[in-house]
C-alpha positions as YAML, in Angstrom:
chain: A
units: angstrom
residues:
- id: 1
  name: UNK
  ca: [0.33, 63.82, -31.51]
- id: 2
  name: UNK
  ca: [0.06, 60.14, -30.52]
- id: 3
  name: UNK
  ca: [-1.12, 61.18, -27.04]
- id: 4
  name: UNK
  ca: [-3.84, 63.40, -28.53]
- id: 5
  name: UNK
  ca: [-5.02, 60.65, -30.92]
- id: 6
  name: UNK
  ca: [-5.20, 58.10, -28.12]
- id: 7
  name: UNK
  ca: [-7.15, 60.57, -25.98]
- id: 8
  name: UNK
  ca: [-9.64, 61.21, -28.81]
- id: 9
  name: UNK
  ca: [-10.24, 57.46, -29.12]
- id: 10
  name: UNK
  ca: [-10.83, 57.20, -25.37]
- id: 11
  name: UNK
  ca: [-13.20, 60.17, -25.53]
- id: 12
  name: UNK
  ca: [-15.13, 58.60, -28.41]
- id: 13
  name: UNK
  ca: [-15.30, 55.31, -26.51]
- id: 14
  name: UNK
  ca: [-16.76, 57.05, -23.44]
- id: 15
  name: UNK
  ca: [-19.37, 58.85, -25.54]
- id: 16
  name: UNK
  ca: [-20.47, 55.47, -26.93]
- id: 17
  name: UNK
  ca: [-20.93, 53.84, -23.52]
- id: 18
  name: UNK
  ca: [-23.85, 55.96, -22.32]
- id: 19
  name: UNK
  ca: [-26.25, 58.60, -23.57]
- id: 20
  name: UNK
  ca: [-25.14, 61.78, -21.74]
- id: 21
  name: UNK
  ca: [-21.86, 62.95, -20.22]
- id: 22
  name: UNK
  ca: [-21.12, 66.23, -18.48]
- id: 23
  name: UNK
  ca: [-17.92, 68.03, -19.37]
- id: 24
  name: UNK
  ca: [-16.70, 67.64, -15.79]
- id: 25
  name: UNK
  ca: [-17.25, 63.87, -15.85]
- id: 26
  name: UNK
  ca: [-15.33, 63.50, -19.12]
- id: 27
  name: UNK
  ca: [-12.49, 65.65, -17.79]
- id: 28
  name: UNK
  ca: [-12.27, 63.50, -14.65]
- id: 29
  name: UNK
  ca: [-12.30, 60.20, -16.57]
- id: 30
  name: UNK
  ca: [-9.70, 61.39, -19.08]
- id: 31
  name: UNK
  ca: [-7.62, 63.23, -16.45]
- id: 32
  name: UNK
  ca: [-7.63, 66.46, -18.44]
- id: 33
  name: UNK
  ca: [-9.08, 69.94, -17.98]
- id: 34
  name: UNK
  ca: [-12.63, 70.89, -19.08]
- id: 35
  name: UNK
  ca: [-11.04, 73.26, -21.59]
- id: 36
  name: UNK
  ca: [-9.14, 70.35, -23.18]
- id: 37
  name: UNK
  ca: [-12.40, 68.37, -23.29]
- id: 38
  name: UNK
  ca: [-14.01, 71.19, -25.28]
- id: 39
  name: UNK
  ca: [-11.08, 71.27, -27.72]
- id: 40
  name: UNK
  ca: [-11.21, 67.47, -28.15]
- id: 41
  name: UNK
  ca: [-14.98, 67.61, -28.75]
- id: 42
  name: UNK
  ca: [-14.32, 70.18, -31.50]
- id: 43
  name: UNK
  ca: [-11.70, 67.84, -33.02]
- id: 44
  name: UNK
  ca: [-14.21, 64.98, -33.08]
- id: 45
  name: UNK
  ca: [-16.77, 67.22, -34.76]
- id: 46
  name: UNK
  ca: [-14.18, 68.25, -37.35]
- id: 47
  name: UNK
  ca: [-13.62, 64.54, -38.08]
- id: 48
  name: UNK
  ca: [-17.34, 64.14, -38.77]
- id: 49
  name: UNK
  ca: [-18.62, 62.75, -35.47]
- id: 50
  name: UNK
  ca: [-21.96, 64.36, -34.49]
- id: 51
  name: UNK
  ca: [-21.24, 65.26, -30.86]
- id: 52
  name: UNK
  ca: [-24.22, 67.25, -29.57]
- id: 53
  name: UNK
  ca: [-24.37, 69.65, -26.64]
- id: 54
  name: UNK
  ca: [-27.10, 68.62, -24.21]
- id: 55
  name: UNK
  ca: [-29.74, 71.23, -23.46]
- id: 56
  name: UNK
  ca: [-29.65, 72.94, -20.08]
- id: 57
  name: UNK
  ca: [-26.37, 71.36, -18.92]
- id: 58
  name: UNK
  ca: [-22.74, 71.64, -19.91]
- id: 59
  name: UNK
  ca: [-22.79, 68.14, -21.31]
- id: 60
  name: UNK
  ca: [-22.35, 66.13, -24.48]
- id: 61
  name: UNK
  ca: [-24.07, 63.34, -26.37]
- id: 62
  name: UNK
  ca: [-23.01, 61.33, -29.43]
- id: 63
  name: UNK
  ca: [-25.78, 61.86, -31.99]
- id: 64
  name: UNK
  ca: [-26.77, 59.75, -34.97]
- id: 65
  name: UNK
  ca: [-24.73, 60.61, -38.05]
- id: 66
  name: UNK
  ca: [-25.02, 60.03, -41.75]
- id: 67
  name: UNK
  ca: [-22.49, 57.21, -41.48]
- id: 68
  name: UNK
  ca: [-22.02, 54.59, -38.79]
- id: 69
  name: UNK
  ca: [-19.05, 55.66, -36.65]
- id: 70
  name: UNK
  ca: [-16.43, 53.04, -35.75]
- id: 71
  name: UNK
  ca: [-17.28, 51.16, -32.58]
- id: 72
  name: UNK
  ca: [-14.60, 50.91, -29.92]
- id: 73
  name: UNK
  ca: [-15.00, 47.59, -28.11]
- id: 74
  name: UNK
  ca: [-12.94, 46.11, -25.31]
- id: 75
  name: UNK
  ca: [-11.90, 42.45, -25.46]
- id: 76
  name: UNK
  ca: [-14.95, 41.02, -23.67]
- id: 77
  name: UNK
  ca: [-17.35, 43.19, -25.70]
- id: 78
  name: UNK
  ca: [-15.77, 42.08, -28.99]
- id: 79
  name: UNK
  ca: [-16.05, 38.39, -28.03]
- id: 80
  name: UNK
  ca: [-19.68, 38.89, -26.93]
- id: 81
  name: UNK
  ca: [-20.60, 40.58, -30.24]
- id: 82
  name: UNK
  ca: [-18.87, 37.89, -32.30]
- id: 83
  name: UNK
  ca: [-20.59, 35.04, -30.43]
- id: 84
  name: UNK
  ca: [-23.92, 36.86, -30.65]
- id: 85
  name: UNK
  ca: [-23.54, 37.09, -34.42]
- id: 86
  name: UNK
  ca: [-22.67, 33.40, -34.63]
- id: 87
  name: UNK
  ca: [-25.76, 32.56, -32.57]
- id: 88
  name: UNK
  ca: [-27.93, 34.72, -34.83]
- id: 89
  name: UNK
  ca: [-26.98, 32.56, -37.81]
- id: 90
  name: UNK
  ca: [-29.25, 29.84, -36.42]
- id: 91
  name: UNK
  ca: [-31.71, 32.12, -34.68]
- id: 92
  name: UNK
  ca: [-35.43, 32.78, -34.83]
- id: 93
  name: UNK
  ca: [-35.42, 35.84, -37.12]
- id: 94
  name: UNK
  ca: [-36.07, 35.19, -40.81]
- id: 95
  name: UNK
  ca: [-33.36, 36.23, -43.24]
- id: 96
  name: UNK
  ca: [-30.87, 37.46, -40.65]
- id: 97
  name: UNK
  ca: [-28.44, 34.59, -41.22]
- id: 98
  name: UNK
  ca: [-26.66, 36.02, -44.29]
- id: 99
  name: UNK
  ca: [-26.47, 39.50, -42.77]
- id: 100
  name: UNK
  ca: [-24.98, 38.08, -39.57]
- id: 101
  name: UNK
  ca: [-22.34, 36.16, -41.53]
- id: 102
  name: UNK
  ca: [-21.30, 39.32, -43.42]
- id: 103
  name: UNK
  ca: [-21.06, 41.36, -40.20]
- id: 104
  name: UNK
  ca: [-19.10, 38.58, -38.49]
- id: 105
  name: UNK
  ca: [-16.63, 38.40, -41.39]
- id: 106
  name: UNK
  ca: [-15.97, 42.14, -41.11]
- id: 107
  name: UNK
  ca: [-15.51, 41.92, -37.34]
- id: 108
  name: UNK
  ca: [-13.14, 38.93, -37.43]
- id: 109
  name: UNK
  ca: [-11.04, 40.65, -40.10]
- id: 110
  name: UNK
  ca: [-10.01, 43.38, -37.65]
- id: 111
  name: UNK
  ca: [-9.84, 41.32, -34.44]
- id: 112
  name: UNK
  ca: [-6.40, 40.76, -32.92]
- id: 113
  name: UNK
  ca: [-5.17, 37.18, -32.96]
- id: 114
  name: UNK
  ca: [-5.70, 36.69, -29.21]
- id: 115
  name: UNK
  ca: [-9.42, 37.40, -29.58]
- id: 116
  name: UNK
  ca: [-9.80, 35.28, -32.71]
- id: 117
  name: UNK
  ca: [-8.29, 32.42, -30.72]
- id: 118
  name: UNK
  ca: [-10.84, 32.87, -27.90]
- id: 119
  name: UNK
  ca: [-13.74, 33.00, -30.36]
- id: 120
  name: UNK
  ca: [-12.53, 29.98, -32.31]
- id: 121
  name: UNK
  ca: [-12.16, 28.03, -29.06]
- id: 122
  name: UNK
  ca: [-15.76, 28.81, -28.14]
- id: 123
  name: UNK
  ca: [-16.96, 27.93, -31.64]
- id: 124
  name: UNK
  ca: [-15.13, 24.59, -31.76]
- id: 125
  name: UNK
  ca: [-16.53, 23.60, -28.35]
- id: 126
  name: UNK
  ca: [-20.12, 24.59, -29.17]
- id: 127
  name: UNK
  ca: [-22.67, 22.47, -31.03]
- id: 128
  name: UNK
  ca: [-25.79, 24.49, -31.97]
- id: 129
  name: UNK
  ca: [-29.19, 22.80, -31.76]
- id: 130
  name: UNK
  ca: [-31.11, 23.83, -34.86]
- id: 131
  name: UNK
  ca: [-34.57, 25.22, -34.15]
- id: 132
  name: UNK
  ca: [-37.06, 24.29, -36.85]
- id: 133
  name: UNK
  ca: [-39.89, 26.31, -35.34]
- id: 134
  name: UNK
  ca: [-41.49, 29.44, -36.79]
- id: 135
  name: UNK
  ca: [-39.32, 32.48, -37.42]
- id: 136
  name: UNK
  ca: [-40.05, 36.22, -37.38]
- id: 137
  name: UNK
  ca: [-39.34, 38.74, -40.14]
- id: 138
  name: UNK
  ca: [-36.90, 41.42, -38.87]
- id: 139
  name: UNK
  ca: [-38.99, 44.20, -40.44]
- id: 140
  name: UNK
  ca: [-41.94, 43.04, -38.31]
- id: 141
  name: UNK
  ca: [-39.84, 43.23, -35.16]
- id: 142
  name: UNK
  ca: [-38.53, 46.71, -35.97]
- id: 143
  name: UNK
  ca: [-42.04, 47.95, -36.84]
- id: 144
  name: UNK
  ca: [-43.39, 46.69, -33.51]
- id: 145
  name: UNK
  ca: [-40.41, 48.04, -31.56]
- id: 146
  name: UNK
  ca: [-40.85, 51.48, -33.16]
- id: 147
  name: UNK
  ca: [-44.57, 51.50, -32.28]
- id: 148
  name: UNK
  ca: [-43.72, 50.58, -28.66]
- id: 149
  name: UNK
  ca: [-41.08, 53.30, -28.49]
- id: 150
  name: UNK
  ca: [-43.24, 56.04, -30.03]
- id: 151
  name: UNK
  ca: [-46.53, 54.98, -28.33]
- id: 152
  name: UNK
  ca: [-48.31, 54.48, -31.66]
- id: 153
  name: UNK
  ca: [-51.39, 52.30, -31.94]
- id: 154
  name: UNK
  ca: [-50.65, 49.15, -33.96]
- id: 155
  name: UNK
  ca: [-53.09, 47.39, -36.32]
- id: 156
  name: UNK
  ca: [-52.27, 43.94, -37.64]
- id: 157
  name: UNK
  ca: [-53.72, 40.78, -39.14]
- id: 158
  name: UNK
  ca: [-53.50, 37.98, -36.59]
- id: 159
  name: UNK
  ca: [-53.75, 34.20, -36.96]
- id: 160
  name: UNK
  ca: [-54.85, 32.35, -33.81]
- id: 161
  name: UNK
  ca: [-53.64, 28.85, -32.90]
- id: 162
  name: UNK
  ca: [-56.61, 27.30, -34.71]
- id: 163
  name: UNK
  ca: [-55.89, 29.21, -37.93]
- id: 164
  name: UNK
  ca: [-58.66, 31.80, -37.54]
- id: 165
  name: UNK
  ca: [-57.69, 35.25, -38.90]
- id: 166
  name: UNK
  ca: [-58.76, 38.59, -37.46]
- id: 167
  name: UNK
  ca: [-57.73, 42.24, -37.45]
- id: 168
  name: UNK
  ca: [-56.46, 43.51, -34.11]
- id: 169
  name: UNK
  ca: [-55.92, 47.07, -32.87]
- id: 170
  name: UNK
  ca: [-53.44, 47.26, -30.00]
- id: 171
  name: UNK
  ca: [-51.54, 49.73, -27.89]
- id: 172
  name: UNK
  ca: [-48.19, 47.90, -27.95]
- id: 173
  name: UNK
  ca: [-46.16, 47.84, -24.75]
- id: 174
  name: UNK
  ca: [-43.17, 45.47, -24.97]
- id: 175
  name: UNK
  ca: [-41.65, 42.62, -26.96]
- id: 176
  name: UNK
  ca: [-40.69, 39.48, -25.00]
- id: 177
  name: UNK
  ca: [-38.28, 36.86, -26.36]
- id: 178
  name: UNK
  ca: [-38.23, 33.37, -24.84]
- id: 179
  name: UNK
  ca: [-35.21, 32.14, -26.80]
- id: 180
  name: UNK
  ca: [-37.41, 30.36, -29.35]
- id: 181
  name: UNK
  ca: [-40.34, 32.69, -29.93]
- id: 182
  name: UNK
  ca: [-41.19, 36.39, -29.85]
- id: 183
  name: UNK
  ca: [-44.30, 37.73, -28.11]
- id: 184
  name: UNK
  ca: [-45.94, 41.16, -28.09]
- id: 185
  name: UNK
  ca: [-47.63, 42.38, -24.92]
- id: 186
  name: UNK
  ca: [-50.23, 45.05, -25.64]
- id: 187
  name: UNK
  ca: [-53.58, 46.53, -24.68]
- id: 188
  name: UNK
  ca: [-56.24, 45.19, -27.06]
- id: 189
  name: UNK
  ca: [-58.39, 48.19, -27.97]
- id: 190
  name: UNK
  ca: [-61.50, 46.19, -28.94]
- id: 191
  name: UNK
  ca: [-61.36, 43.71, -26.05]
- id: 192
  name: UNK
  ca: [-60.35, 46.37, -23.51]
- id: 193
  name: UNK
  ca: [-57.80, 44.08, -21.90]
- id: 194
  name: UNK
  ca: [-54.15, 43.11, -21.99]
- id: 195
  name: UNK
  ca: [-53.24, 40.43, -24.52]
- id: 196
  name: UNK
  ca: [-50.16, 38.43, -25.49]
- id: 197
  name: UNK
  ca: [-49.62, 37.83, -29.22]
- id: 198
  name: UNK
  ca: [-47.26, 35.48, -31.02]
- id: 199
  name: UNK
  ca: [-45.24, 37.75, -33.33]
- id: 200
  name: UNK
  ca: [-44.78, 35.04, -35.98]
- id: 201
  name: UNK
  ca: [-48.58, 35.00, -36.36]
- id: 202
  name: UNK
  ca: [-49.07, 38.72, -36.98]
- id: 203
  name: UNK
  ca: [-48.63, 40.98, -40.02]
- id: 204
  name: UNK
  ca: [-48.53, 44.72, -39.21]
- id: 205
  name: UNK
  ca: [-50.69, 47.11, -41.22]
- id: 206
  name: UNK
  ca: [-49.27, 50.50, -42.16]
- id: 207
  name: UNK
  ca: [-49.41, 53.32, -41.48]
- id: 208
  name: UNK
  ca: [-49.60, 52.98, -37.73]
- id: 209
  name: UNK
  ca: [-52.47, 54.50, -35.80]
- id: 210
  name: UNK
  ca: [-52.61, 57.58, -33.56]
- id: 211
  name: UNK
  ca: [-50.45, 58.13, -30.50]
- id: 212
  name: UNK
  ca: [-51.66, 56.92, -27.14]
- id: 213
  name: UNK
  ca: [-50.77, 57.51, -23.50]
- id: 214
  name: UNK
  ca: [-48.92, 54.41, -22.23]
- id: 215
  name: UNK
  ca: [-50.83, 52.42, -19.63]
- id: 216
  name: UNK
  ca: [-49.48, 50.87, -16.46]
- id: 217
  name: UNK
  ca: [-48.30, 47.37, -17.48]
- id: 218
  name: UNK
  ca: [-50.34, 44.40, -16.24]
- id: 219
  name: UNK
  ca: [-47.44, 43.19, -14.10]
- id: 220
  name: UNK
  ca: [-44.06, 44.68, -13.16]
- id: 221
  name: UNK
  ca: [-42.55, 41.29, -14.01]
- id: 222
  name: UNK
  ca: [-43.36, 41.12, -17.73]
- id: 223
  name: UNK
  ca: [-41.31, 37.96, -18.17]
- id: 224
  name: UNK
  ca: [-43.37, 36.11, -15.56]
- id: 225
  name: UNK
  ca: [-46.59, 37.61, -16.92]
- id: 226
  name: UNK
  ca: [-45.78, 36.34, -20.41]
- id: 227
  name: UNK
  ca: [-44.88, 32.92, -19.07]
- id: 228
  name: UNK
  ca: [-48.26, 32.63, -17.31]
- id: 229
  name: UNK
  ca: [-50.13, 33.98, -20.35]
- id: 230
  name: UNK
  ca: [-48.71, 31.42, -22.79]
- id: 231
  name: UNK
  ca: [-48.46, 28.42, -20.44]
- id: 232
  name: UNK
  ca: [-51.56, 28.74, -18.25]
- id: 233
  name: UNK
  ca: [-54.19, 31.38, -19.00]
- id: 234
  name: UNK
  ca: [-55.10, 30.22, -22.50]
- id: 235
  name: UNK
  ca: [-56.19, 26.72, -21.41]
- id: 236
  name: UNK
  ca: [-59.41, 25.21, -20.03]
- id: 237
  name: UNK
  ca: [-57.76, 23.97, -16.82]
- id: 238
  name: UNK
  ca: [-55.37, 26.22, -14.88]
- id: 239
  name: UNK
  ca: [-53.48, 24.35, -12.21]
- id: 240
  name: UNK
  ca: [-51.45, 25.48, -9.21]
- id: 241
  name: UNK
  ca: [-48.93, 23.23, -7.47]
- id: 242
  name: UNK
  ca: [-46.35, 23.56, -4.73]
- id: 243
  name: UNK
  ca: [-43.05, 21.93, -5.66]
- id: 244
  name: UNK
  ca: [-40.80, 20.98, -2.75]
- id: 245
  name: UNK
  ca: [-37.64, 22.25, -4.42]
- id: 246
  name: UNK
  ca: [-36.25, 25.71, -5.03]
- id: 247
  name: UNK
  ca: [-37.38, 27.66, -8.07]
- id: 248
  name: UNK
  ca: [-33.81, 27.54, -9.40]
- id: 249
  name: UNK
  ca: [-33.77, 23.73, -9.23]
- id: 250
  name: UNK
  ca: [-37.22, 23.45, -10.82]
- id: 251
  name: UNK
  ca: [-36.20, 25.80, -13.65]
- id: 252
  name: UNK
  ca: [-33.59, 23.27, -14.77]
- id: 253
  name: UNK
  ca: [-36.43, 21.00, -15.94]
- id: 254
  name: UNK
  ca: [-39.33, 23.42, -16.50]
- id: 255
  name: UNK
  ca: [-39.21, 26.02, -19.27]
- id: 256
  name: UNK
  ca: [-41.13, 29.33, -19.07]
- id: 257
  name: UNK
  ca: [-43.10, 28.44, -22.22]
- id: 258
  name: UNK
  ca: [-44.66, 25.37, -20.56]
- id: 259
  name: UNK
  ca: [-45.24, 26.60, -16.99]
- id: 260
  name: UNK
  ca: [-44.62, 29.56, -14.68]
- id: 261
  name: UNK
  ca: [-42.51, 29.29, -11.52]
- id: 262
  name: UNK
  ca: [-42.71, 31.57, -8.47]
- id: 263
  name: UNK
  ca: [-40.30, 31.14, -5.54]
- id: 264
  name: UNK
  ca: [-41.80, 30.64, -2.07]
- id: 265
  name: UNK
  ca: [-38.58, 30.11, -0.09]
- id: 266
  name: UNK
  ca: [-35.23, 28.38, -0.53]
- id: 267
  name: UNK
  ca: [-36.84, 24.95, -0.54]
- id: 268
  name: UNK
  ca: [-40.18, 25.36, -2.34]
- id: 269
  name: UNK
  ca: [-41.86, 27.17, -5.19]
- id: 270
  name: UNK
  ca: [-45.24, 27.57, -6.88]
- id: 271
  name: UNK
  ca: [-45.80, 26.06, -10.32]
- id: 272
  name: UNK
  ca: [-48.68, 27.26, -12.51]
- id: 273
  name: UNK
  ca: [-49.51, 25.34, -15.67]
- id: 274
  name: UNK
  ca: [-52.46, 25.00, -18.00]
- id: 275
  name: UNK
  ca: [-53.89, 22.33, -20.27]
- id: 276
  name: UNK
  ca: [-57.12, 21.21, -21.85]
- id: 277
  name: UNK
  ca: [-56.52, 17.74, -20.37]
- id: 278
  name: UNK
  ca: [-56.45, 16.78, -16.69]
- id: 279
  name: UNK
  ca: [-54.39, 13.68, -17.54]
- id: 280
  name: UNK
  ca: [-51.82, 15.86, -19.28]
- id: 281
  name: UNK
  ca: [-51.49, 18.11, -16.23]
- id: 282
  name: UNK
  ca: [-51.10, 15.17, -13.85]
- id: 283
  name: UNK
  ca: [-48.50, 13.45, -15.99]
- id: 284
  name: UNK
  ca: [-46.65, 16.70, -16.62]
- id: 285
  name: UNK
  ca: [-46.06, 17.57, -12.98]
- id: 286
  name: UNK
  ca: [-45.43, 13.98, -11.86]
- id: 287
  name: UNK
  ca: [-42.93, 13.45, -14.66]
- id: 288
  name: UNK
  ca: [-40.63, 16.23, -13.44]
- id: 289
  name: UNK
  ca: [-39.44, 14.05, -10.56]
- id: 290
  name: UNK
  ca: [-40.15, 16.54, -7.75]
- id: 291
  name: UNK
  ca: [-42.30, 16.02, -4.67]
- id: 292
  name: UNK
  ca: [-45.35, 18.22, -5.04]
- id: 293
  name: UNK
  ca: [-48.77, 19.16, -3.70]
- id: 294
  name: UNK
  ca: [-51.71, 20.05, -5.94]
- id: 295
  name: UNK
  ca: [-53.98, 22.94, -4.89]
- id: 296
  name: UNK
  ca: [-56.29, 23.66, -7.83]
- id: 297
  name: UNK
  ca: [-58.45, 23.19, -9.76]
- id: 298
  name: UNK
  ca: [-60.66, 20.93, -7.60]
- id: 299
  name: UNK
  ca: [-61.37, 18.58, -10.50]
- id: 300
  name: UNK
  ca: [-57.63, 17.95, -10.92]
- id: 301
  name: UNK
  ca: [-57.31, 16.98, -7.26]
- id: 302
  name: UNK
  ca: [-60.12, 14.45, -7.63]
- id: 303
  name: UNK
  ca: [-58.69, 13.25, -10.96]
- id: 304
  name: UNK
  ca: [-55.25, 12.60, -9.46]
- id: 305
  name: UNK
  ca: [-56.80, 10.59, -6.59]
- id: 306
  name: UNK
  ca: [-58.57, 8.34, -9.12]
- id: 307
  name: UNK
  ca: [-55.43, 8.11, -11.27]
- id: 308
  name: UNK
  ca: [-53.35, 7.04, -8.23]
- id: 309
  name: UNK
  ca: [-55.89, 4.33, -7.43]
- id: 310
  name: UNK
  ca: [-55.80, 3.01, -11.00]
- id: 311
  name: UNK
  ca: [-52.02, 2.94, -11.02]
- id: 312
  name: UNK
  ca: [-51.89, 1.18, -7.66]
- id: 313
  name: UNK
  ca: [-54.38, -1.42, -8.86]
- id: 314
  name: UNK
  ca: [-52.31, -1.96, -12.01]
- id: 315
  name: UNK
  ca: [-49.26, -2.90, -9.93]
- id: 316
  name: UNK
  ca: [-50.98, -5.03, -7.23]
...
């Protein structure tokens, strides 16, 4: 009996780790016969777990049930979930703090002492830096994520950086999170172009619009695309520099929300940044402490030459 119960828990754990399993794969992992797999699947169904047979193959899938089934986590997974919940308490999603605390309390109640010790050690050694920036309502995130998943056109009220409000119609593609802010990448129906929107500045309108056929994204690297969109493209001056350090070294001082980095080789990388001020661009790149070369725009090259002359004269 104990052997059967342990095997059922292992089977349930495997079904939770990926979407589809064939009967042969489950039998091999559990070191049992396919016939025993079928009997164990029937036992799980009798216990209320919605194990579905996959169409066209002799396989299985754990479906969504009326109640949340118990999650079977290994030690590292349990620690990762607990620390993720602790991080969410001071995160960038409005109203999630109390929910995260309740979920964390339930998790810690059932954790073995060895894992509670690991989590408490991490907590005692960690000092969170409170972010006072704008937060996002979780219902907004889930509404956008559902529209991306189902390829539904999204309409929303949007506030630009200068406070101007407008109604946008978008074919949403992906959400991007920088650690501080959430961005939506989508095809703007009226402007017939790809746009990047700050999620904390938009309010979705319901119901969502008609379905659409997903377009090819503007860049395979959506993280880099978003970095360039929010740090460079929106400004009057768009500068390109070569930094004489690796991209990994530069990334220690340059965040993706202020500039975009592209590796060239092990000892150099391209930096793209934008600003409405040439002085700001010059001071920004010089202040990072790396040797660099400026390529564009031409007016920045001329401006830096004049700035160097003024600084030299000031120290003569």
